[in-house]
C-alpha positions, 0 to 999 in steps of 0.5 A, spaced: 500 500 500 505 504 501 508 505 494 501 504 491 498 510 494 503 514 491 502 512 484 495 513 485 496 520 487 500 522 482 496 518 477 490 522 479 493 529 478 495 527 471 488 528 470 486 535 468 480 536 472 480 544 472 474 547 475 473 554 471 466 555 475 460 557 472 458 550 470 465 549 466 470 544 468 474 538 464 476 531 466 472 529 472 469 524 468 476 521 466 478 521 473 472 518 476 472 512 471 479 511 473 477 510 480 471 506 478 476 501 475 481 501 481 475 499 485 472 494 480 479 491 480 478 490 488 471 487 487 467 493 488 461 495 484 461 502 483 456 507 479 458 514 476 452 519 476 453 525 471 449 531 473 451 534 466 455 531 460 462 529 463 460 532 470 461 525 473 460 523 481 462 516 483 459 513 488 461 506 491 458 502 497 463 497 500 460 492 504 462 492 512 463 486 517 457 488 521 451 490 516 447 492 522 451 498 523 450 504 520 454 506 514 460 511 514 460 516 508 467 517 505 467 523 501 472 527 497 472 531 490 476 530 484 475 537 481 481 542 482 482 550 481 486 552 475 493 553 475 498 557 470 503 552 468 508 558 467 508 560 475 510 553 477 517 549 478 514 543 475 507 542 470 501 542 475 498 536 472 505 532 471 504 528 478 511 528 478 515 525 484 521 529 486 525 530 492 520 526 497 514 529 494 508 528 489 507 535 485 501 538 482 495 541 482 490 537 487 495 534 491 493 537 497 486 539 495 484 533 495 487 528 490 491 526 496 485 524 500 482 520 494 488 516 493 489 514 500 481 512 501 482 508 494 489 505 497 486 503 504 480 500 501 483 496 496 488 494 501 483 491 506 480 487 501 486 484 498 488 482 505 481 478 505 478 483 511 473 488 510 471 495 513 467 494 520 461 497 517 459 499 510 463 504 507 459 509 502 465 512 498 463 518 494 468 522 489 464 528 486 465 534 482 464 541 482 466 542 490 471 548 487 465 552 485 458 551 488 457 544 488 451 544 484 454 539 479 457 535 485 455 533 492 449 538 492 446 535 486 447 528 489 444 530 495 438 533 491 437 527 486 440 521 489 439 522 497 437 515 497 445 513 496 446 516 503 440 514 507 443 510 512 450 514 513 451 516 520 457 520 519 462 522 514 469 524 513 472 528 508 477 535 508 480 538 512 483 535 518 488 530 521 494 533 519 501 534 523 501 541 526 508 541 530 508 546 536 513 548 542 510 547 549 511 552 554 517 547 557 520 547 550 517 540 548 515 538 541 508 537 541 505 534 534 497 536 534 492 533 529 486 538 528 480 534 526 474 538 523 468 537 527 465 544 525 464 549 519 462 556 519 456 557 515 456 561 508 452 567 507 455 571 501 451 577 500 450 582 495 448 589 497 445 594 493 444 602 495 439 606 491 439 613 491 438 619 486 442 619 479 445 626 477 451 630 475 457 629 479 458 636 479 452 638 483 450 637 490 446 630 492 444 628 499 442 621 496 448 619 492 448 611 492 455 611 492 456 615 498 451 610 502 454 604 500 461 606 502 458 608 509 455 602 510 461 598 508 465 602 513 460 600 518 461 593 517 468 593 516 469 597 523 464 593 527 468 588 532 464 582 532 463 579 539 467 572 541 462 566 540 465 560 543 462 554 540 463 547 543 468 545 538 472 552 538 472 551 546 474 544 546 480 546 541 482 552 546 482 547 552 485 541 549 490 545 545 492 549 551 493 543 555 497 540 550 502 546 550 502 547 558 499 554 557 494 558 560 487 558 557 483 564 560 476 563 556 474 570 558 480 573 554 480 569 548 484 573 544 490 573 550 489 565 550 490 565 542 496 569 543 499 564 548 498 558 543 503 561 538 502 558 531 497 554 533 492 560 534 491 560 526 487 554 527 482 558 531 483 565 530 478 566 524 473 562 528 472 565 535 467 570 531 463 571 525 466 575 519 463 580 514 468 581 509 467 586 503 470 583 497 467 587 491 464 593 488 460 596 482 458 602 481 457 608 475 460 608 468 463 615 468 467 620 473 461 625 472 455 621 473 452 619 480 449 613 479 442 611 481 445 604 484 451 602 487 453 594 489 458 590 493 459 583 495 460 581 502 463 574 504 459 573 510 461 567 515 457 564 520 458 560 526 453 555 528 447 557 532 449 565 530 445 566 523 439 570 526 443 575 531 448 576 525 443 578 520 440 582 525 446 586 526 448 587 519 441 590 517 442 595 523 449 597 520 447 597 513 441 602 515 435 603 511 438 605 504 442 599 503 438 592 501 441 585 502 440 579 498 443 572 499 448 570 493 449 563 497 447 561 503 449 554 507 448 552 514 454 552 519 456 544 520 457 542 527 458 534 529 459 531 536 466 532 539 466 527 544 463 521 540 465 514 538 467 517 531 472 522 534 475 517 538 476 512 533 480 517 529 484 519 534 486 512 536 488 511 528 492 517 529 496 514 535 497 507 532 501 511 527 504 516 531 503 515 539 505 522 540 499 524 536 494 529 540 488 529 537 484 536 538 477 538 534 477 544 530 472 549 526 474 550 519 473 557 517 471 556 510 466 551 507 467 544 504 462 539 501 460 537 508 455 543 508 451 538 503 451 532 507 450 535 514 443 536 512 441 529 511 443 528 519 450 526 517 455 528 522 461 530 518 468 530 520 474 533 517 479 527 517 484 527 511 490 524 515 497 526 513 504 526 516 507 533 515 514 534 516 516 540 521 516 547 517 512 544 511 507 550 509 501 546 508 496 551 509 499 555 503 499 549 499 491 549 497 490 553 491 497 555 491 503 555 486 508 548 487 502 545 490 505 538 493 504 533 498 510 529 502 510 522 500 511 519 507 505 523 508 501 519 503 503 513 506 502 515 513 495 517 511 493 511 508 495 507 514 491 511 518 485 511 514 485 503 513 486 502 521 480 507 522 475 504 516 477 497 520 475 499 527 470 505 527 
């Protein structure tokens, strides 16, 4: 399995599955058929569902040793964001293995996980074993855009495929995070995703009276919009400690031997050092202006001005956040949703979490597994409304100093060969015991 997982990852990268957005993508069907062939070789029946021509979603069910147990969903995506080959050291779709890494677009987002899941399942079946429970494997399209041709489409049109799934694993979590404790010890923390902030992307529209730019106008739509955006940007959202973030702070602080004062969360984050980056964006809601549109000429005041605001919502806070947003925008600015997906929250003290932690410690006895909340979003937002407890668990061993969090969507994206081998072994153990 150690060599196979490296080759599988490299081979998947060589399929250019670039998602250009707006319904335009390529290569997903080819990658799905390759994965289906690997599963068929291991005796696993697969189905490839197309949401549109060549927008392919692979779903396979692997029977477990105990059919009375609810199933586990293992979900990943085959599409990747664009890459400009001129910027890269190697061609982004070469899948080159060099200097102890597999290089290429998607190696950490998330063809590494797809390769590890395929390798782990094949290894189990080759050895005459089975997962403890049924495993539903879904390798989907379109995660890098809106999921309309991938997970969200599957849930809408083929939800019966997931009817008995109690939990799911997917991106992102279970990777090594090296930290230094207060007494100088090296601590290896493995954050496991147990929550995600929700998405409430907004389009703001300010309306006013059109006119000549040289004349006084107290109903200038641009001025109204700028005022509203300034109010949003200047607002300090209060700290909200969800169960996942609270547990992250407490358990990480304990592992590092640092003081955790939940009445001073910002001070506590400062004491966590580099590990603070895993929580600093998820102790509050956020409203970030990202785009502006108004007018067509310097001497014309437009009748309307528009802005886009990336709004991220912690579990259980959407109603109060939107109420505060409306108060900050005032009466002259309207809002509408461009995208709205609920936050995700899975139990942090559960047999699922314990099984993930045990599988990590089997490969790294010093592993400290902690729950964390993801600041962005994944396809878990499609599956969680089905009542599935969704976790970010795509285990990887990472060497100290490796800039993992800058790899996804970045230039020279790459994954350590030893990380893939570690992850495949962890997944095999998890599937056999969870």
